[in-house]
C-alpha positions as CSV (number, residue, x, y, z in Angstrom):
1,M,-12.5,-6.2,14.9
2,D,-15.5,-8.4,14.9
3,A,-17.9,-5.4,15.1
4,I,-16.6,-4.0,11.8
5,Y,-15.3,-7.1,10.0
6,P,-16.9,-10.3,11.3
7,T,-14.5,-13.3,11.1
8,G,-13.7,-16.4,12.8
9,P,-10.6,-17.2,14.9
10,S,-7.4,-15.6,13.8
11,G,-9.4,-13.2,11.6
12,L,-6.8,-10.4,11.6
13,A,-4.0,-12.7,10.4
14,V,-6.2,-14.1,7.6
15,F,-7.3,-10.5,6.6
16,L,-3.7,-9.4,6.4
17,L,-2.6,-12.5,4.5
18,V,-5.4,-12.8,1.9
19,T,-6.7,-9.3,1.5
20,V,-3.7,-7.0,2.1
21,L,-0.9,-9.2,0.9
22,L,-2.3,-11.4,-1.9
23,A,-5.2,-9.4,-3.2
24,G,-3.3,-6.1,-2.4
25,A,-0.4,-7.1,-4.7
26,A,-2.9,-8.0,-7.4
27,A,-4.7,-4.6,-6.9
28,F,-1.4,-2.7,-7.1
29,A,-0.5,-4.5,-10.3
30,T,-4.0,-3.8,-11.7
31,G,-3.7,-0.1,-10.9
32,R,-0.4,0.1,-12.7
33,A,-1.7,-1.9,-15.7
34,I,-4.8,0.4,-16.1
35,A,-2.6,3.5,-15.9
36,S,-0.1,2.1,-18.4
37,Q,-2.9,1.7,-21.0
38,W,-4.2,5.3,-20.3
39,K,-7.6,3.9,-19.2
40,P,-10.0,5.9,-17.0
41,V,-10.1,5.3,-13.2
42,I,-13.7,4.0,-13.4
43,Q,-12.3,0.8,-15.0
44,L,-10.0,0.4,-12.0
45,V,-13.0,0.6,-9.7
46,A,-14.7,-2.2,-11.6
47,Y,-11.7,-4.4,-11.6
48,T,-11.0,-3.8,-8.0
49,F,-14.6,-4.9,-7.1
50,L,-13.9,-8.1,-8.9
51,L,-10.7,-8.6,-7.0
52,A,-12.6,-8.0,-3.8
53,M,-15.0,-10.7,-4.7
54,V,-12.0,-13.1,-5.4
55,A,-10.6,-12.2,-2.0
56,R,-13.9,-12.9,-0.3
57,F,-14.1,-16.2,-2.1
58,L,-10.6,-17.1,-0.8
59,H,-11.7,-16.1,2.7
60,Y,-14.8,-18.3,2.4
61,A,-13.2,-21.3,0.7
62,L,-10.0,-21.5,2.7
63,F,-10.9,-20.2,6.1
64,K,-14.7,-20.7,6.3
65,Q,-15.5,-17.0,6.7
66,P,-18.7,-15.4,5.5
67,F,-18.8,-14.9,1.8
68,L,-21.2,-12.1,1.0
69,D,-21.4,-10.2,4.3
70,P,-21.8,-6.6,3.1
71,R,-19.4,-5.3,5.8
72,N,-16.7,-7.7,4.8
73,V,-17.1,-6.9,1.1
74,A,-17.1,-3.2,1.8
75,V,-13.9,-3.3,3.9
76,D,-12.1,-5.6,1.4
77,F,-13.2,-3.3,-1.5
78,A,-12.1,-0.1,0.3
79,V,-8.6,-1.6,1.2
80,L,-8.1,-2.9,-2.3
81,L,-9.3,0.2,-4.0
82,F,-6.9,2.3,-1.9
83,I,-3.9,0.0,-2.9
84,A,-5.0,0.0,-6.5
85,L,-5.3,3.8,-6.6
86,I,-1.7,4.1,-5.2
87,G,-0.4,1.9,-8.0
88,F,-2.4,3.9,-10.5
89,R,-1.1,7.2,-9.3
90,I,2.5,6.1,-9.2
91,A,2.3,4.8,-12.8
92,R,0.4,7.8,-14.1
93,R,2.9,10.2,-12.5
94,R,5.8,8.3,-14.1
95,Q,4.0,8.5,-17.5
96,M,3.3,12.2,-17.3
97,V,6.8,13.1,-16.3
98,R,8.3,10.9,-19.0
99,Q,5.9,12.1,-21.8
100,Y,5.6,15.8,-20.8
101,P,8.9,16.7,-19.1
102,W,8.6,20.4,-20.0
103,I,5.3,20.6,-18.0
104,F,5.7,18.2,-15.2
105,K,8.5,17.6,-12.8
106,T,8.9,14.9,-10.1
107,N,8.0,16.4,-6.7
108,G,7.5,13.2,-4.6
109,P,6.4,9.6,-4.8
110,L,2.8,10.4,-5.8
């Protein structure tokens, strides 16, 4: 994992805790909030980048990992964007089915 995402000792556990669990929950909620306001996806990308920077700061401040390493930022951003887009899509599907039931029907979770 150090070749793709350089970290210190117990890097995988820290990545799962900070990026996936904590920042991922915030990214999922952000995706749902953006969708509930009928905002475009580009705003979600901008907010997710800010969340990735917050996650990087937590890695740096709490676990002494590199702060602005481009590979770490890119991996955090990609993971958080994926989670945010899932939240966005779930909320948007629910909105479309509720608002336009004669056009859209629920076919699955996304």
